[in-house]
C-alpha positions as CSV (number, residue, x, y, z in Angstrom):
1,M,0.0,0.0,0.0
2,T,1.4,3.4,-1.0
3,F,-1.0,5.5,1.1
4,N,-2.1,6.2,4.6
5,I,-5.6,7.3,5.5
6,N,-6.5,9.4,8.6
7,W,-10.0,10.3,9.5
8,D,-11.3,13.2,11.6
9,K,-14.9,14.2,12.4
10,K,-15.3,16.3,9.2
11,G,-12.9,14.8,6.7
12,V,-10.3,12.4,5.6
13,Y,-6.6,12.9,4.8
14,V,-5.0,10.5,2.3
15,K,-1.2,10.7,2.0
16,F,0.6,9.0,-0.8
17,R,4.2,8.0,-1.1
18,G,6.5,6.2,-3.5
19,V,5.1,5.3,-7.0
20,V,1.4,5.9,-7.3
21,T,-0.5,3.8,-9.8
22,A,-4.1,4.0,-10.9
23,Q,-4.9,0.9,-8.7
24,D,-3.4,2.7,-5.7
25,L,-5.7,5.7,-6.2
26,I,-8.7,3.4,-6.9
27,D,-8.0,1.4,-3.7
28,A,-7.7,4.6,-1.6
29,N,-10.9,5.9,-3.2
30,N,-12.7,2.7,-2.4
31,Y,-11.5,2.7,1.2
32,V,-12.8,6.2,1.6
33,I,-16.1,5.7,-0.1
34,S,-16.9,2.4,1.6
35,N,-16.1,3.6,5.1
36,A,-19.2,4.3,7.3
37,N,-17.7,7.7,8.1
38,F,-17.9,8.8,4.5
39,E,-21.5,10.0,5.0
40,L,-20.4,12.3,7.8
41,I,-17.5,14.1,6.2
42,N,-17.3,17.4,4.3
43,Y,-13.9,17.1,2.8
44,Q,-11.2,14.9,1.4
45,I,-7.5,15.8,1.2
46,F,-5.2,13.9,-1.2
47,D,-1.5,14.6,-0.6
48,F,0.9,13.8,-3.4
49,L,3.9,15.8,-2.2
50,N,6.1,12.9,-1.2
51,I,5.6,10.7,-4.2
52,E,8.4,9.4,-6.5
53,N,6.2,8.9,-9.6
54,F,2.6,9.4,-10.6
55,K,1.7,6.6,-13.1
56,I,-1.9,7.7,-13.7
57,T,-3.1,8.5,-17.2
58,S,-6.0,10.5,-18.5
59,Y,-7.8,7.2,-19.0
60,D,-7.3,6.2,-15.4
61,I,-8.4,9.5,-14.0
62,N,-11.5,9.3,-16.1
63,I,-12.4,6.0,-14.4
64,I,-11.8,7.5,-11.0
65,G,-13.8,10.6,-11.8
66,V,-16.7,8.6,-13.0
67,M,-16.6,6.6,-9.8
68,D,-16.6,9.8,-7.7
69,K,-19.3,11.5,-9.9
70,S,-21.6,8.5,-9.2
71,Q,-21.1,9.2,-5.5
72,T,-22.5,12.7,-5.9
73,D,-26.0,11.2,-6.1
74,F,-25.6,10.0,-2.4
75,K,-23.1,12.5,-1.0
76,K,-24.3,15.8,-2.5
77,E,-21.5,18.1,-1.3
78,M,-17.8,17.6,-0.8
79,K,-14.6,19.5,-1.0
80,V,-11.7,17.6,-2.5
81,A,-8.2,19.2,-1.9
82,I,-5.2,18.0,-3.9
83,I,-1.8,18.8,-2.6
84,T,1.0,18.7,-5.1
85,D,3.9,20.7,-6.6
86,D,4.2,18.4,-9.7
87,D,3.0,19.8,-13.0
88,Y,1.9,16.4,-14.3
89,V,-0.2,15.7,-11.2
90,K,-1.7,19.1,-11.6
91,K,-2.6,18.3,-15.3
92,I,-4.2,15.0,-14.5
93,T,-6.1,16.4,-11.5
94,S,-7.4,19.3,-13.7
95,E,-9.0,16.6,-15.9
96,Y,-10.6,15.2,-12.7
97,D,-12.0,18.7,-12.1
98,Q,-13.6,18.7,-15.5
99,I,-15.2,15.3,-14.9
100,M,-16.7,16.6,-11.6
101,S,-18.0,19.8,-13.1
102,G,-21.8,20.1,-12.8
103,S,-21.7,18.4,-9.4
104,N,-21.5,20.0,-6.0
105,W,-18.1,18.5,-5.4
106,I,-15.6,21.3,-5.4
107,T,-11.9,20.5,-6.1
108,K,-8.9,22.7,-5.6
109,T,-5.1,22.2,-5.8
110,F,-2.7,23.4,-3.2
111,S,1.1,23.3,-2.6
112,T,0.9,22.9,1.2
113,F,-1.1,20.8,3.7
114,E,-1.8,23.9,5.8
115,D,-3.5,25.7,2.8
116,A,-5.4,22.6,1.8
117,K,-6.7,22.1,5.4
118,A,-7.7,25.7,5.9
119,W,-9.7,25.7,2.6
120,S,-11.2,22.3,3.4
121,I,-12.6,23.3,6.8
122,S,-13.8,26.8,5.7
123,K,-17.5,27.3,5.1
């Protein structure tokens, strides 16, 4: 497993490390969505600062985006913060933003955990 998941009362923090594959991101997403706490949270923070490689393609992020978009029928509102300083990760996550458009899930990219957390918990 290339990620750790930490829950609090209002959200979840997923920190990735090493080489991140599509299966890693799908697995993390499934852990979050299938957890009973998912119904109670308002935000998700995905941290890609300490990764070695991001092996996720446009095709992969489309699958993940479709999975998340299907969740918007059940979980109407969610903030999704992405933490990265890598241009390729930013490019792929901007494709995720496009997939999620039209839903009430808001995504935003940050370069620090502190900024992502502050945005995530703001009203």
